[in-house]
C-alpha positions as CSV (number, residue, x, y, z in Angstrom):
1,M,-0.1,-0.2,0.0
2,K,1.3,3.6,-1.0
3,Q,2.3,5.8,2.0
4,N,2.5,9.5,2.7
5,F,6.3,10.9,2.5
6,Y,6.8,13.6,5.0
7,I,9.5,16.4,4.7
8,L,10.4,18.3,7.9
9,K,13.5,20.1,6.9
10,N,14.9,22.4,4.2
11,G,16.1,21.4,0.9
12,K,15.6,20.6,-2.7
13,I,13.6,17.8,-4.8
14,I,15.5,17.0,-7.9
15,R,15.8,14.3,-10.5
16,K,18.4,12.3,-11.8
17,Q,17.2,10.1,-14.9
18,N,14.3,8.3,-13.4
19,T,15.0,8.8,-9.7
20,I,13.8,11.6,-7.2
21,Y,16.0,12.5,-4.6
22,F,15.7,15.0,-1.7
23,V,18.9,16.9,-1.3
24,S,19.9,18.7,2.0
25,Q,22.9,20.1,3.7
26,K,24.4,17.5,5.6
27,D,25.1,19.9,8.8
28,E,21.3,20.9,8.8
29,E,20.0,17.6,8.0
30,S,17.1,16.5,10.4
31,Q,15.6,13.3,10.1
32,K,12.8,12.5,7.8
33,L,9.5,10.6,8.6
34,S,9.0,7.7,7.0
35,V,6.3,5.2,7.3
36,D,7.8,1.6,8.4
37,K,4.9,-0.5,9.4
38,E,7.3,-2.5,11.6
39,D,7.9,0.0,14.0
40,P,4.7,1.4,15.9
41,E,6.9,4.4,16.6
42,F,7.8,5.3,13.3
43,L,11.1,6.2,14.3
44,M,13.0,8.8,12.0
45,E,14.2,5.9,9.6
46,M,15.6,7.2,5.9
47,D,15.5,4.8,3.0
48,G,18.3,4.7,0.6
49,E,22.1,5.4,0.6
50,E,23.2,8.7,1.5
51,A,25.6,10.2,-0.8
52,P,27.4,13.4,-1.5
53,V,26.2,15.7,-4.2
54,D,27.6,19.1,-5.1
55,L,24.8,21.4,-6.4
56,P,26.1,23.6,-9.3
57,D,23.7,26.6,-8.7
58,L,24.9,27.4,-5.4
59,S,27.8,29.9,-5.2
60,E,29.5,28.3,-2.4
61,K,29.8,24.5,-2.8
62,R,29.2,22.3,0.2
63,E,28.4,18.7,0.9
64,Y,24.9,17.8,0.7
65,A,23.2,14.5,1.7
66,K,20.6,13.1,-0.9
67,R,17.8,10.6,-0.4
68,A,16.1,8.6,-3.1
69,L,12.3,8.9,-2.7
70,P,10.5,5.6,-3.8
71,V,8.0,6.9,-6.1
72,E,6.3,3.8,-6.5
73,Q,5.4,3.7,-3.0
74,I,4.5,7.3,-2.3
75,D,0.9,8.8,-2.3
76,A,1.6,12.3,-1.6
77,I,4.3,14.2,-0.3
78,F,4.1,16.5,2.6
79,A,6.9,19.4,2.7
80,Y,7.1,21.4,5.9
81,G,10.6,22.9,5.4
82,R,11.6,25.4,2.7
83,V,11.4,23.2,-0.1
84,S,12.0,23.8,-3.8
85,I,11.6,21.5,-6.4
86,T,12.9,21.1,-10.0
87,S,10.8,21.0,-13.0
88,G,12.0,17.7,-13.8
89,A,11.3,16.5,-10.7
90,V,7.6,17.8,-11.3
91,S,7.5,15.9,-14.1
92,L,8.3,12.5,-12.7
93,L,6.1,12.9,-9.6
94,S,3.0,13.7,-12.3
95,K,3.8,10.9,-14.1
96,Y,3.2,9.1,-10.9
97,N,0.2,11.2,-9.9
98,I,1.8,12.3,-6.8
99,P,0.7,15.6,-5.5
100,I,2.8,17.7,-3.0
101,H,1.8,19.7,0.0
102,F,3.5,22.8,0.7
103,F,2.9,24.3,4.8
104,G,4.1,27.4,6.0
105,Y,5.8,28.6,9.3
106,Y,2.6,28.0,11.4
107,G,1.7,24.2,9.9
108,H,-1.1,25.9,8.3
109,Y,-1.7,24.4,4.7
110,E,-0.2,26.8,1.9
111,S,-0.6,25.2,-1.5
112,T,-0.7,22.0,-3.2
113,L,0.8,21.3,-6.8
114,L,-1.3,18.4,-8.3
115,P,-0.5,16.6,-11.5
116,R,-2.6,17.0,-14.4
117,E,-5.9,15.7,-13.8
118,A,-6.3,12.1,-14.9
119,L,-9.9,11.7,-14.3
120,L,-11.4,14.6,-16.1
121,S,-15.3,14.2,-16.8
122,G,-17.5,17.1,-18.3
123,E,-20.5,15.7,-17.4
124,M,-19.5,15.4,-13.3
125,H,-18.3,19.0,-13.4
126,V,-21.8,20.0,-14.9
127,R,-23.8,17.8,-12.4
128,Q,-21.7,19.4,-9.6
129,A,-22.1,22.8,-10.7
130,E,-26.0,22.0,-11.4
131,H,-26.3,20.8,-7.9
132,Y,-24.4,23.8,-6.3
133,L,-26.8,26.2,-8.4
134,N,-29.9,24.9,-7.1
135,P,-30.5,25.8,-3.4
136,E,-32.5,22.8,-2.7
137,K,-30.2,20.3,-4.1
138,R,-27.1,22.1,-2.8
139,M,-28.9,22.0,1.1
140,V,-29.6,18.2,0.7
141,I,-25.4,17.7,0.2
142,A,-24.7,20.5,2.9
143,R,-27.0,19.2,5.4
144,A,-25.5,15.8,5.1
145,F,-22.0,17.3,5.7
146,V,-23.3,18.9,9.1
147,S,-25.0,15.6,10.1
148,G,-22.2,13.7,9.6
149,A,-19.8,15.9,11.4
150,A,-22.1,16.2,14.1
151,Q,-22.9,12.3,14.7
152,N,-19.2,11.8,14.6
153,I,-18.7,14.1,17.1
154,L,-21.4,12.9,19.4
155,K,-19.5,9.2,18.9
156,N,-16.4,10.9,20.4
157,L,-18.5,12.5,23.3
158,Y,-20.2,9.1,24.1
159,Y,-16.8,7.2,24.5
160,Y,-16.3,10.1,27.3
161,R,-19.6,10.6,28.8
162,D,-18.5,9.5,32.0
163,R,-16.7,12.6,32.5
164,G,-19.8,14.9,32.7
165,L,-20.6,15.5,29.2
166,S,-24.1,14.7,29.2
167,S,-25.1,18.4,29.2
168,E,-23.2,19.0,26.0
169,I,-24.2,15.6,24.4
170,A,-27.6,16.9,24.9
171,S,-27.2,20.1,23.8
172,I,-25.5,18.9,20.4
173,Q,-28.7,16.6,19.9
174,M,-31.0,19.5,20.0
175,A,-28.6,21.4,17.6
176,M,-29.1,18.7,15.1
177,G,-32.8,18.5,15.3
178,K,-32.7,21.8,14.0
179,L,-30.7,20.7,10.8
180,D,-33.9,19.7,8.8
181,S,-35.7,23.3,9.3
182,C,-32.7,24.9,8.2
183,A,-33.5,27.4,5.6
184,G,-30.2,27.8,3.8
185,V,-26.4,27.3,4.2
186,T,-25.6,30.4,6.2
187,E,-28.3,29.2,8.7
188,L,-27.0,25.7,8.5
189,M,-23.1,26.8,8.9
190,A,-24.8,28.6,12.3
191,V,-25.7,25.6,13.6
192,E,-22.5,23.7,12.8
193,G,-20.4,26.3,14.5
194,K,-22.7,26.2,17.4
195,I,-22.2,22.2,17.4
196,R,-18.3,22.8,17.3
197,N,-18.2,25.2,20.0
198,T,-20.0,23.3,22.5
199,Y,-18.1,20.0,21.4
200,Y,-14.7,22.0,22.4
201,A,-16.4,23.3,25.3
202,T,-15.6,19.4,26.4
203,F,-12.2,19.1,25.4
204,D,-10.7,20.2,29.0
205,R,-12.8,17.1,30.6
206,I,-12.0,15.1,27.7
207,L,-8.3,15.6,28.3
208,G,-7.5,17.2,31.7
209,G,-4.0,17.3,33.3
210,E,-1.1,19.0,31.5
211,F,-3.2,20.5,28.6
212,S,-5.7,23.1,28.5
213,F,-7.9,24.1,25.5
214,D,-9.6,27.4,26.7
215,E,-11.0,28.6,23.4
216,R,-10.2,27.8,19.7
217,T,-7.8,30.3,18.0
218,K,-6.5,29.6,14.7
219,K,-4.0,32.1,13.3
220,P,-1.9,31.8,15.2
221,P,-3.2,29.0,17.4
222,R,-1.9,30.1,21.0
223,N,-1.7,27.0,23.2
224,P,-0.6,23.2,22.6
225,M,-4.2,22.4,22.0
226,N,-5.1,24.5,19.2
227,A,-1.6,23.7,17.9
228,M,-2.6,20.2,17.6
229,I,-6.1,21.1,16.2
230,S,-4.8,23.4,13.5
231,F,-1.8,21.1,12.6
232,G,-4.3,18.2,12.2
233,N,-6.8,19.7,10.3
234,S,-4.5,21.1,7.6
235,L,-3.4,17.4,7.2
236,M,-6.8,16.4,7.1
237,Y,-7.4,19.0,4.3
238,S,-4.6,17.7,2.6
239,A,-5.6,14.1,2.7
240,V,-9.0,15.3,1.2
241,I,-7.4,16.9,-1.5
242,N,-5.5,13.8,-2.3
243,A,-8.9,11.8,-2.5
244,I,-10.7,14.0,-4.5
245,Y,-8.0,14.3,-7.1
246,H,-8.5,10.3,-7.5
247,T,-12.1,10.9,-8.6
248,Q,-13.9,12.8,-11.2
249,L,-15.4,15.2,-8.5
250,D,-14.2,19.1,-9.2
251,Q,-11.8,20.4,-6.0
252,T,-13.3,23.8,-6.4
253,I,-17.0,23.5,-6.3
254,S,-18.5,22.6,-3.0
255,F,-21.7,23.0,-1.1
256,L,-21.2,23.9,2.6
257,H,-18.2,26.0,2.5
258,E,-18.7,28.7,-0.4
259,P,-16.2,28.2,-3.3
260,S,-13.9,31.1,-3.7
261,E,-10.5,31.5,-5.3
262,R,-7.5,30.1,-4.3
263,R,-8.8,27.2,-2.1
264,F,-10.2,23.7,-2.8
265,S,-13.3,24.2,-0.7
266,L,-15.0,20.7,-1.6
267,A,-12.1,19.6,0.5
268,L,-13.1,21.5,3.2
269,D,-16.7,20.4,3.2
270,I,-15.8,16.6,3.2
271,A,-12.7,17.1,5.8
272,E,-15.6,18.2,8.5
273,I,-16.7,14.6,8.6
274,F,-13.4,12.9,9.5
275,K,-11.5,15.7,11.8
276,P,-13.5,14.4,14.9
277,F,-12.5,10.6,14.0
278,L,-9.1,11.0,12.6
279,V,-8.0,14.5,13.9
280,D,-9.4,14.6,17.3
281,R,-9.0,11.0,18.3
282,T,-5.5,11.1,17.0
283,I,-4.9,14.3,19.8
284,F,-7.0,12.6,22.5
285,K,-4.5,9.4,22.4
286,L,-1.5,11.7,22.3
287,V,-2.5,13.5,25.2
288,N,-4.5,11.2,27.6
289,K,-1.9,8.4,27.0
290,K,1.2,11.1,27.7
291,M,2.7,10.5,24.4
292,I,3.3,14.2,24.0
293,S,4.3,16.6,26.3
294,Q,4.8,20.7,26.8
295,D,8.7,20.0,25.8
296,D,7.2,19.1,22.3
297,F,5.9,23.0,21.8
298,E,7.4,26.0,21.0
299,T,5.7,29.0,22.7
300,D,6.3,32.9,22.1
301,L,4.0,35.4,23.4
302,N,0.5,34.5,21.4
303,L,1.8,31.9,19.3
304,C,2.3,28.4,20.0
305,L,3.6,25.5,17.5
306,L,4.6,22.0,17.6
307,N,8.2,21.9,17.4
308,D,10.1,19.2,15.3
309,N,9.9,16.2,17.7
310,G,6.1,17.4,18.1
311,R,5.4,17.1,14.6
312,R,7.2,13.6,14.2
313,I,5.1,12.5,17.3
314,F,1.9,13.7,15.7
315,L,2.5,12.6,11.9
316,A,3.7,9.2,13.5
317,E,0.1,8.8,15.4
318,F,-1.7,10.2,12.6
319,N,-0.4,8.0,10.3
320,A,-0.9,5.0,12.4
321,R,-4.4,5.7,12.5
322,L,-4.7,6.0,8.9
323,D,-3.3,2.4,8.4
324,T,-5.6,1.1,10.8
325,T,-8.3,-1.3,9.1
326,I,-11.4,-2.3,9.4
327,K,-14.4,-4.4,8.3
328,H,-16.1,-2.2,5.9
329,R,-19.9,-3.1,6.7
330,T,-21.2,-2.4,2.9
331,L,-18.3,-3.3,1.0
332,K,-17.8,-6.6,3.3
333,R,-14.0,-6.2,3.1
334,S,-10.9,-4.8,5.2
335,V,-10.6,-0.9,4.5
336,S,-8.1,1.5,5.9
337,Y,-9.3,4.8,7.8
338,G,-7.0,6.5,5.1
339,R,-9.3,5.1,2.3
340,L,-12.4,6.3,3.8
341,P,-12.3,9.6,2.3
342,Y,-11.8,8.6,-1.1
343,L,-14.7,6.3,-0.4
344,E,-16.9,9.2,0.6
345,C,-15.9,11.1,-2.6
346,L,-17.4,8.2,-4.5
347,K,-20.5,8.3,-2.7
348,L,-21.0,11.9,-3.4
349,G,-19.9,11.3,-7.1
350,K,-22.7,8.7,-7.2
351,H,-25.2,11.0,-5.8
352,L,-24.2,13.7,-8.3
353,M,-25.1,11.6,-10.8
354,G,-28.6,10.5,-9.7
355,M,-27.4,6.5,-9.1
356,A,-27.8,6.7,-4.9
357,R,-28.3,9.1,-2.4
358,Y,-25.5,10.5,-0.4
359,E,-25.2,9.3,3.2
360,P,-22.2,10.6,5.3
361,F,-19.8,8.3,6.8
362,V,-20.6,7.7,10.3
363,I,-18.6,5.6,12.8
364,W,-20.2,2.6,13.5
365,W,-18.4,0.7,15.5
């Protein structure tokens, strides 16, 4: 099974013949996170032989380390350092349909370099636009996204209900009862916001101890909990972009979030469903099992970020969750958690084509 490849350092992605290398200065080299199923800790193991290479475009030649990237085994590349890429590398990665996601200093998503669309469908594009332009059809899909996210939030709260969460559970259930009566997307988003704020109000009781949540702060995150949520949500958004890319859906036509320039808004829609399941449960495990500590964050005035070690810990656990498999109750076969967003895209596509009504993913176990 293909895996994600994470770059947590500065460097350059280059191509030499039919091989992709990541090149970085040896004296600045920090480890790259490579997924190794035999190592549950996903320790910083790097594949390939290390070899010195001189880059002719640098005025001051130094010894560099280069690592081969196994393109046949990579699903997507996530770049958290200052990373540049040559046109030759872009060409070869495109041949293997490998997207590259770039993240900024705060760990927020910046952009994605997508290969040429391989599954273009004019009919799907027209149907997707039709459902967006028709208020009734749009609301059916948007309401399903909010309902799916809310039900998965409740699944998390039910698990921790012995920590005094009855009031919040009842409040979210009451808010969900208003979804069918929402007259438009704006009203629907208001209900969704109330549900999520109620959910966040439970975090201190779910986690307790070393980390406190207080309130949701984004740009920038102001405490470790917010830093993890922002980091995880960016990962989730990128993972859904990957999933959509492998279908005929248009990344830019969404139903819950308003389509706009310079963002893949459909990924925002679908990510809402999976955040409670993949991101929040990752955070709950890291904190409750004391796998992460205050030492794994950098704090400066009103800014808090995961440091390099914190990112590695988070990415390791997030990948472990993506690789976990379940017996799918519809497909009747084992499916990894990481595959679920792709299956969600297929369901949405069938709805748009009039083949089956869309029902959002809800945790059933």
